[in-house]
N, C-alpha and C positions, 0 to 999 in steps of 0.2 A: 503493497498500499502504501509506503513511505517512498518507495524508490519511485512508482509513477507520479507522485507528488514532485519527487525532484528532478523528473524530467520534464514533468511544467514549467520546471523554473529554466534548466537549461534551452529548454525550447524559448521561454520570452527571452533570455540573453541573447540569443542566437538570431533571435528576431531583431530585438533590438541594434545589435553590430552592425546586421545587414542593411537596416533603415540608415544608420548611423552613417556606412561608408559609402549609401548614394546620396546621399546628402554632403559627403564631401568631394564626392566626386561631381557632382552637379556644382558644385559652386568652383570648384578647379575650374572647369570646364567652361563656366561662365564667364570665368576670370581671364583668363585663355582667348575666349572672344572679343572682350571688352578692350585689351591690351592689342588682339588683331585690329579692332574697330580705330581705335585711337592712333594707333601708326599708319594704315591706312589713310583716314582724314589727314594726318599731317605730311602725307607722301603725297596724295591726290593734288593738294595743294600748295604743293612744292616749298614747302616748307622741311620737311628733312631728307633728304637723303642714304646711300648707305655708312658714310660715315658717320649719321647724328645717329641712327640706329648701333651705330658700334660704337662709338660715347655712353650712350644709354647704359648699355651692357657694362659698358668698364667702370660706370657711373654703380648701378648696382651691385657690383663684386667690391669696389672699394668702399662703399660707404654699409651696404646690406649684407656681406657675408654667408649671413644663414640663410640670405633666401638662393634655394638650389634652382635650376632649368631656366635660366633667363640670359643663357649665350645671343650674342647677336644672331646665329643660327636660330637659335628657337623664337626668339623675337622675330624673325623672318617671319618662320613656320605658323605663328602667331596671326601673322597676316594673313597669308596663305588660306587658313582652316574659315578666318573671317570670308575673305572675298570671295570660299569656293561653295558656303552658305548663305550669305545676304539678301540673295534675288531668290532662293528658296525658302520662306517661310515654311514649308510643309517640313521639309530637314531640320529646322534648326532648334525645335525641341526635341529630335530624336537624337541630334547629337550627343546632348548632355546624359543620355543613358547607359551611354560607352564610356571605356575609361579614354583617357588621352593618347594612350596608345594605340587604341586599337582605331581612334579617329585619323591617326596620324596615317597611318596604315591605308587606309582607306580613300581623304582626299588626298594624298601624296601619287598614289597607284592606279588610281580610278578617276575615268578623266569625264563622264558626264552626268547627271543629276541621277538618271536612272540606275546606273551602279552602286552611283555609293549609297541609296535608297537601299537597293536589293542586301550590300553587307550588313548595313547599320543594321538595319532589323532582322536577315542572318544573325550577326554576332549575338545580339541579342536575345534570339528567341531559342538558339545554338548554344549559347554560354561559349561561345568560344575562346580557348585561351590567345593570348597574341599570334603562337606560332601555329595554331589548328587555322586560325583567320587568316596569316601570313599563306597559309598553303593552299586556302582555295581561291584567294586573289591569283594567285600564281599558275595552279591549275585552269584557270577560264571559267569555274564556275557560271559566276551571270554569263557568258556569252552560251555555252553550253545550258544555260535555260531556258535562253532564248529560243537559240537555234535548235533543241532536239525536238524530233521527231519521235517519240516513244513510243514502238507497236505494243496495244492493248491489244487483248481481243476482246470482242465484245461483250461476252459475259464480264469481262474486268469494268468495264468500264460502266454497266451499268448497277455490279453490284456494290462500287464504289465512285461516289462523282468529287471524293476531295483528294481525287490522286494529285492532286498539285504538287509539285517536288517533293511525291515521295518515290519516284523513282527516276532514271535521267535515261537517255538516250545511251549514252554513252561513257562509262566508266576509265577512268584513270588511275595506273596503280602502277606511276613513277617508282614507290619504295619497294618495289620488291624486288627489281632487281635482278628481271628473271634473262635467261641465255635465251640464243634466237638459235634454234629452234626449241624447243620447250613441249612436255607434253602434260595432260590434266592433273596427274599426279602432282607435278613439281608447282604446279597455277595453286593449288589446293594446300600443300602444305604451304606453300611462301604465303598466304591469303589469310592462312593460321597461326603464323607465329607474327602478320602483322596485324595484329585483328583489330587496334587501334587505330590503327592508319586505315585500316581496310570500312571502320565502323564510318568514321571522321568523313569519309567519300559514302557511304549509303546516306547517312546521318543517324541523328543519335539517337530516332525511335527503334533503330533495330536491336534486338537484345541478341547477343548469338547464342543458341543454344547446343550444337552438335555438330561436330565433322562424322560425316560414313556414319549418316545414322539412320540405324537398323528399322526397319518395317517388315514383318511376315505377312503373307497372303500365303494359304495354303500350307503346301507346306516348305514352300521355297521363302529365301530370306534377302533381302533388297536392300541398298545402301543410298542415303540421300546425300550427295558432295555436299553440300553445305545447311544446317537448317537452323531458319533465324523467328524469331517473335516480332512481330512490329507492334507498338503501344497506339499508335496513333490509330491505327487501324483495324487493329483488337485483331488479328487472325497470326497463322504459322505461314512463312516465307521461305517456300524451299527454289534453292539455286541450285541448277545445274550447268554443268561447266565444259564449251569446249570450247577445244585450240584449233579449230580450225572453221571453216567458214557457214555457216546456218543453212540446215537441211531442212527441210520437212518435216523428215522422218523423226528428228530430236525432238518434235513434241509428242509424239507419243509415249516415249518414257516417261518424258516429266508429267501430264496427264496424269498417269499409273499412279507416279509418287502423288498426286492431289487427292486423289480419288482415296487412295489409302489412308492419306493422313486424314479426310474428313471422317472417313469411315471409323476410323481405332485409335485415333490420337486428338484430336480435337476438340475442347467440351464444350459444351450446348451452351455456355453462352459467349464465344467466338465467332468470328466471323470464318464462310471458305477462306480455306488456304490460296495462295497465291504462289505461283510458280513464275523463276524469272531462269530464264534461256540466257545464257551469257558467252555469248561466243568473240570468238576473236577478228571475227567482219560477218559479214552479212548485205546481203542483196535488200533492199527497203522494199520491191515490189514483188519478191518473191518471199518475205517475210508477212508482206501486207495480205496477200494469198493462202497464205499457210493460216491467217490468224482470224480470217473473214468467217470459217465454219467452225472454229472452234471451239465446243461445249465449255470449255475449261476458263477459270480465270487466269492466264499467264501473258507473259510476256517478254518481245526479246528484246537485247542490249548487244550492244560491243564494246568491249573490252582494249585500253588503249597500253600500253609499257613507259611511254616518255609522256612528259609534259606536252599538251598541245601548243601550237604556234600562234600568239593570243592574236597577231595583228592578221592570220587569216583567217582567225573566229569573226573579227573586228572588220574583215572585208563581208566574210556574209551574211553578219547582220546587217548593213548598209544592203548589198544586195538584196536582201530579205525587204529592206521600207522601204527602197529607193521608189 
Protein backbone atom coordinates (compact mmCIF):
# COMPACT_ATOMS: atom_id res chain seq x y z
CA UNK A 1 0.00 0.00 0.00
CA UNK A 2 2.76 2.42 0.98
CA UNK A 3 4.76 1.56 -2.13
CA UNK A 4 1.78 2.53 -4.28
CA UNK A 5 1.52 5.86 -2.47
CA UNK A 6 5.26 6.41 -2.78
CA UNK A 7 4.96 5.69 -6.53
CA UNK A 8 2.33 8.44 -6.73
CA UNK A 9 4.84 10.90 -5.23
CA UNK A 10 7.50 9.80 -7.72
CA UNK A 11 5.02 10.38 -10.53
CA UNK A 12 4.27 13.90 -9.24
CA UNK A 13 7.99 14.71 -9.07
CA UNK A 14 8.67 13.43 -12.58
CA UNK A 15 5.68 15.30 -14.04
CA UNK A 16 6.78 18.52 -12.32
CA UNK A 17 10.32 18.09 -13.65
CA UNK A 18 9.02 17.52 -17.17
CA UNK A 19 6.93 20.69 -16.98
CA UNK A 20 9.88 22.63 -15.58
CA UNK A 21 12.21 21.43 -18.35
CA UNK A 22 9.61 22.31 -20.97
CA UNK A 23 9.25 25.78 -19.48
CA UNK A 24 13.02 26.28 -19.38
CA UNK A 25 13.34 25.16 -23.01
CA UNK A 26 10.55 27.48 -24.14
CA UNK A 27 12.14 30.41 -22.29
CA UNK A 28 15.53 29.67 -23.89
CA UNK A 29 14.05 29.46 -27.40
CA UNK A 30 12.20 32.74 -26.78
CA UNK A 31 15.50 34.34 -25.76
CA UNK A 32 17.29 33.14 -28.90
CA UNK A 33 14.34 34.28 -31.01
CA UNK A 34 14.41 37.77 -29.46
CA UNK A 35 18.19 38.09 -29.85
CA UNK A 36 17.89 36.94 -33.46
CA UNK A 37 15.15 39.49 -34.10
CA UNK A 38 17.20 42.28 -32.51
CA UNK A 39 20.28 41.51 -34.61
CA UNK A 40 18.14 41.11 -37.74
CA UNK A 41 16.63 44.57 -37.30
CA UNK A 42 20.00 46.18 -36.62
CA UNK A 43 21.55 44.59 -39.70
CA UNK A 44 18.49 45.39 -41.82
CA UNK A 45 18.76 49.06 -40.90
CA UNK A 46 22.47 48.99 -41.77
CA UNK A 47 23.36 49.79 -38.16
CA UNK A 48 25.27 46.56 -37.54
CA UNK A 49 27.63 44.49 -39.59
CA UNK A 50 29.71 41.39 -39.02
CA UNK A 51 32.29 43.29 -36.97
CA UNK A 52 29.65 44.63 -34.57
CA UNK A 53 28.24 41.16 -33.90
CA UNK A 54 31.78 39.96 -33.20
CA UNK A 55 32.26 42.89 -30.80
CA UNK A 56 29.01 41.90 -29.06
CA UNK A 57 30.26 38.33 -28.60
CA UNK A 58 33.56 39.62 -27.18
CA UNK A 59 31.70 42.04 -24.88
CA UNK A 60 29.53 39.27 -23.50
CA UNK A 61 32.52 36.97 -23.02
CA UNK A 62 34.48 39.64 -21.16
CA UNK A 63 31.75 41.22 -19.06
CA UNK A 64 29.46 38.22 -18.52
CA UNK A 65 31.78 35.19 -18.45
CA UNK A 66 29.08 32.99 -16.92
CA UNK A 67 26.93 33.38 -20.04
CA UNK A 68 27.77 30.53 -22.39
CA UNK A 69 26.74 29.90 -25.98
CA UNK A 70 26.92 33.48 -27.27
CA UNK A 71 29.87 33.35 -29.68
CA UNK A 72 29.58 35.43 -32.84
CA UNK A 73 28.85 32.21 -34.75
CA UNK A 74 25.94 31.35 -32.46
CA UNK A 75 24.62 34.91 -32.56
CA UNK A 76 24.46 34.73 -36.35
CA UNK A 77 22.63 31.40 -35.98
CA UNK A 78 20.03 33.10 -33.79
CA UNK A 79 19.54 35.68 -36.52
CA UNK A 80 19.13 32.88 -39.09
CA UNK A 81 16.71 31.10 -36.74
CA UNK A 82 14.49 34.19 -36.50
CA UNK A 83 14.66 34.85 -40.23
CA UNK A 84 13.75 31.23 -41.04
CA UNK A 85 10.42 31.45 -39.22
CA UNK A 86 9.44 35.11 -38.88
CA UNK A 87 7.17 34.97 -41.94
CA UNK A 88 5.54 31.71 -40.88
CA UNK A 89 3.28 32.33 -37.85
CA UNK A 90 2.13 28.71 -38.01
CA UNK A 91 5.66 27.48 -37.28
CA UNK A 92 6.90 30.00 -34.72
CA UNK A 93 4.94 28.42 -31.82
CA UNK A 94 6.15 24.93 -32.81
CA UNK A 95 9.85 25.76 -32.59
CA UNK A 96 9.40 26.45 -28.87
CA UNK A 97 8.36 22.82 -28.32
CA UNK A 98 11.71 21.28 -29.31
CA UNK A 99 15.26 21.89 -28.09
CA UNK A 100 17.70 24.41 -29.55
CA UNK A 101 19.95 21.65 -30.91
CA UNK A 102 16.96 20.12 -32.73
CA UNK A 103 15.94 23.52 -34.06
CA UNK A 104 19.48 24.18 -35.21
CA UNK A 105 19.61 20.91 -37.14
CA UNK A 106 16.29 21.63 -38.82
CA UNK A 107 16.58 25.27 -39.87
CA UNK A 108 20.23 24.94 -40.94
CA UNK A 109 19.72 21.76 -43.02
CA UNK A 110 16.17 22.11 -44.36
CA UNK A 111 15.39 24.76 -46.94
CA UNK A 112 11.61 24.78 -47.20
CA UNK A 113 8.96 25.66 -44.59
CA UNK A 114 7.22 22.37 -45.43
CA UNK A 115 10.26 20.26 -44.60
CA UNK A 116 10.94 22.26 -41.45
CA UNK A 117 7.38 21.80 -40.25
CA UNK A 118 7.59 18.09 -41.05
CA UNK A 119 10.73 17.53 -38.96
CA UNK A 120 9.59 19.74 -36.07
CA UNK A 121 6.35 17.78 -35.72
CA UNK A 122 8.13 14.47 -36.23
CA UNK A 123 10.74 15.29 -33.57
CA UNK A 124 8.04 16.08 -31.06
CA UNK A 125 5.86 13.10 -31.90
CA UNK A 126 8.67 10.51 -31.91
CA UNK A 127 10.71 12.20 -29.15
CA UNK A 128 13.84 11.94 -31.28
CA UNK A 129 17.30 12.38 -29.85
CA UNK A 130 19.52 14.78 -31.80
CA UNK A 131 21.32 11.85 -33.39
CA UNK A 132 18.06 10.24 -34.49
CA UNK A 133 16.78 13.50 -35.99
CA UNK A 134 20.08 14.06 -37.78
CA UNK A 135 19.86 10.59 -39.30
CA UNK A 136 16.29 11.13 -40.51
CA UNK A 137 17.25 14.36 -42.24
CA UNK A 138 20.26 12.66 -43.84
CA UNK A 139 18.06 9.80 -45.05
CA UNK A 140 15.73 12.24 -46.83
CA UNK A 141 12.76 11.12 -44.73
CA UNK A 142 10.68 14.17 -45.73
CA UNK A 143 11.41 13.80 -49.44
CA UNK A 144 10.74 10.05 -49.34
CA UNK A 145 7.42 10.67 -47.58
CA UNK A 146 6.35 13.13 -50.27
CA UNK A 147 7.46 11.00 -53.21
CA UNK A 148 6.54 7.65 -51.64
CA UNK A 149 3.94 5.62 -53.46
CA UNK A 150 3.58 2.68 -51.10
CA UNK A 151 1.74 -0.17 -52.76
CA UNK A 152 -1.05 -1.30 -50.46
CA UNK A 153 -3.63 -3.98 -51.05
CA UNK A 154 -7.25 -2.82 -51.24
CA UNK A 155 -8.05 -4.77 -48.08
CA UNK A 156 -5.31 -2.96 -46.15
CA UNK A 157 -6.62 0.45 -47.23
CA UNK A 158 -10.14 -0.51 -46.16
CA UNK A 159 -9.05 -1.86 -42.78
CA UNK A 160 -6.87 1.11 -41.87
CA UNK A 161 -7.79 4.59 -43.04
CA UNK A 162 -5.09 6.10 -40.80
CA UNK A 163 -2.03 4.67 -42.54
CA UNK A 164 -0.31 8.01 -43.20
CA UNK A 165 3.36 7.79 -42.21
CA UNK A 166 2.88 4.27 -40.81
CA UNK A 167 4.68 2.65 -43.75
CA UNK A 168 7.11 3.73 -46.44
CA UNK A 169 7.61 2.91 -50.08
CA UNK A 170 11.37 2.63 -49.56
CA UNK A 171 13.32 1.80 -46.41
CA UNK A 172 16.93 2.90 -46.03
CA UNK A 173 19.32 0.57 -44.18
CA UNK A 174 22.64 2.34 -44.63
CA UNK A 175 23.57 1.35 -41.06
CA UNK A 176 23.76 -2.37 -41.95
CA UNK A 177 26.99 -2.19 -43.99
CA UNK A 178 25.80 -5.20 -45.96
CA UNK A 179 28.11 -6.74 -48.57
CA UNK A 180 27.01 -7.08 -52.18
CA UNK A 181 25.73 -9.56 -52.96
CA UNK A 182 24.04 -10.68 -49.74
CA UNK A 183 21.40 -13.27 -48.96
CA UNK A 184 18.20 -13.15 -46.91
CA UNK A 185 19.91 -14.64 -43.88
CA UNK A 186 22.55 -11.86 -43.96
CA UNK A 187 19.83 -9.23 -44.18
CA UNK A 188 17.80 -10.72 -41.35
CA UNK A 189 20.76 -11.11 -38.97
CA UNK A 190 21.96 -7.57 -39.60
CA UNK A 191 18.49 -6.09 -39.05
CA UNK A 192 18.19 -7.90 -35.73
CA UNK A 193 21.69 -6.78 -34.69
CA UNK A 194 20.83 -3.19 -35.58
CA UNK A 195 17.29 -3.31 -34.15
CA UNK A 196 17.50 0.16 -32.59
CA UNK A 197 18.30 1.75 -35.95
CA UNK A 198 15.82 -0.53 -37.70
CA UNK A 199 13.03 0.67 -35.37
CA UNK A 200 14.07 4.27 -36.04
CA UNK A 201 13.61 3.70 -39.77
CA UNK A 202 10.31 1.86 -39.30
CA UNK A 203 8.86 4.24 -36.72
CA UNK A 204 8.72 4.03 -32.94
CA UNK A 205 5.22 2.54 -32.89
CA UNK A 206 6.78 -0.75 -34.00
CA UNK A 207 7.60 -3.19 -31.20
CA UNK A 208 9.85 -6.13 -32.07
CA UNK A 209 8.50 -9.56 -31.09
CA UNK A 210 10.78 -12.15 -32.66
CA UNK A 211 12.90 -13.30 -35.57
CA UNK A 212 12.10 -16.65 -37.22
CA UNK A 213 8.74 -16.62 -35.44
CA UNK A 214 7.38 -20.18 -35.54
CA UNK A 215 3.82 -20.91 -36.54
CA UNK A 216 2.47 -24.45 -36.72
CA UNK A 217 -0.17 -25.42 -39.26
CA UNK A 218 -1.21 -29.04 -39.29
CA UNK A 219 1.93 -31.10 -38.78
CA UNK A 220 4.25 -28.54 -40.38
CA UNK A 221 6.28 -25.70 -38.90
CA UNK A 222 6.74 -22.37 -40.69
CA UNK A 223 8.90 -19.40 -39.76
CA UNK A 224 8.14 -15.70 -40.26
CA UNK A 225 11.33 -13.72 -40.91
CA UNK A 226 10.51 -10.86 -38.51
CA UNK A 227 7.40 -10.25 -36.42
CA UNK A 228 6.44 -6.90 -34.90
CA UNK A 229 3.48 -5.34 -33.13
CA UNK A 230 2.28 -1.87 -34.14
CA UNK A 231 0.95 0.11 -31.19
CA UNK A 232 -0.95 2.69 -33.24
CA UNK A 233 -2.66 0.22 -35.57
CA UNK A 234 -2.97 -2.38 -32.80
CA UNK A 235 -2.01 -5.33 -34.91
CA UNK A 236 0.77 -7.81 -35.64
CA UNK A 237 3.05 -6.92 -38.56
CA UNK A 238 4.91 -9.72 -40.34
CA UNK A 239 7.98 -8.94 -42.46
CA UNK A 240 9.02 -11.29 -45.23
CA UNK A 241 12.49 -10.48 -46.63
CA UNK A 242 13.53 -10.92 -50.27
CA UNK A 243 16.95 -9.95 -51.61
CA UNK A 244 15.84 -10.10 -55.23
CA UNK A 245 13.22 -8.31 -57.30
CA UNK A 246 9.56 -8.61 -56.34
CA UNK A 247 7.69 -11.53 -57.87
CA UNK A 248 3.92 -12.01 -57.59
CA UNK A 249 4.37 -15.50 -56.13
CA UNK A 250 6.07 -13.94 -53.07
CA UNK A 251 2.66 -12.80 -51.85
CA UNK A 252 1.30 -16.33 -51.52
CA UNK A 253 3.68 -17.20 -48.71
CA UNK A 254 3.03 -13.91 -46.90
CA UNK A 255 -0.75 -14.33 -47.18
CA UNK A 256 -0.43 -17.81 -45.67
CA UNK A 257 1.50 -16.39 -42.70
CA UNK A 258 -1.15 -13.71 -42.12
CA UNK A 259 -3.93 -16.28 -42.11
CA UNK A 260 -2.04 -18.37 -39.53
CA UNK A 261 -1.35 -15.33 -37.35
CA UNK A 262 -4.99 -14.23 -37.38
CA UNK A 263 -6.30 -17.70 -36.59
CA UNK A 264 -3.79 -18.77 -33.96
CA UNK A 265 -1.88 -15.77 -32.58
CA UNK A 266 -3.95 -12.58 -32.86
CA UNK A 267 -5.90 -11.62 -29.76
CA UNK A 268 -9.62 -10.84 -29.94
CA UNK A 269 -9.09 -7.11 -29.24
CA UNK A 270 -6.48 -6.72 -31.99
CA UNK A 271 -6.92 -5.80 -35.64
CA UNK A 272 -6.12 -8.21 -38.50
CA UNK A 273 -2.41 -8.75 -39.04
CA UNK A 274 -0.51 -6.83 -41.73
CA UNK A 275 2.17 -8.27 -44.00
CA UNK A 276 5.11 -6.33 -45.43
CA UNK A 277 7.06 -7.85 -48.29
CA UNK A 278 10.46 -6.14 -48.23
CA UNK A 279 12.33 -6.57 -51.53
CA UNK A 280 15.64 -5.41 -52.95
CA UNK A 281 13.82 -4.05 -56.01
CA UNK A 282 10.33 -3.87 -57.47
CA UNK A 283 8.45 -2.95 -60.61
CA UNK A 284 5.57 -0.74 -59.46
CA UNK A 285 3.24 -1.88 -62.22
CA UNK A 286 3.82 -5.55 -61.39
CA UNK A 287 3.20 -4.78 -57.71
CA UNK A 288 -0.04 -2.96 -58.52
CA UNK A 289 -1.32 -5.89 -60.57
CA UNK A 290 -0.33 -8.40 -57.90
CA UNK A 291 -2.04 -6.49 -55.08
CA UNK A 292 -5.22 -5.56 -56.95
CA UNK A 293 -6.84 -8.97 -56.26
CA UNK A 294 -5.12 -9.65 -52.94
CA UNK A 295 -7.55 -10.52 -50.16
CA UNK A 296 -4.99 -9.92 -47.39
CA UNK A 297 -3.82 -6.65 -45.79
CA UNK A 298 -0.38 -6.58 -47.41
CA UNK A 299 2.04 -4.07 -48.87
CA UNK A 300 5.23 -4.23 -50.91
CA UNK A 301 8.22 -1.99 -50.19
CA UNK A 302 11.85 -1.98 -51.26
CA UNK A 303 14.99 -1.41 -49.25
CA UNK A 304 18.20 0.46 -50.02
CA UNK A 305 21.56 -0.09 -48.36
CA UNK A 306 22.89 3.43 -49.00
CA UNK A 307 21.62 6.88 -48.12
CA UNK A 308 19.62 8.40 -51.00
CA UNK A 309 20.82 11.33 -53.06
CA UNK A 310 18.80 14.18 -51.53
CA UNK A 311 19.31 16.41 -54.57
CA UNK A 312 17.77 13.70 -56.74
CA UNK A 313 14.84 13.37 -54.34
CA UNK A 314 14.31 17.13 -54.39
CA UNK A 315 14.34 17.15 -58.19
CA UNK A 316 11.66 14.45 -58.16
CA UNK A 317 9.54 16.53 -55.80
CA UNK A 318 9.95 19.54 -58.09
CA UNK A 319 8.85 17.46 -61.09
CA UNK A 320 5.91 16.12 -59.10
CA UNK A 321 4.50 19.54 -58.27
CA UNK A 322 5.49 21.70 -61.21
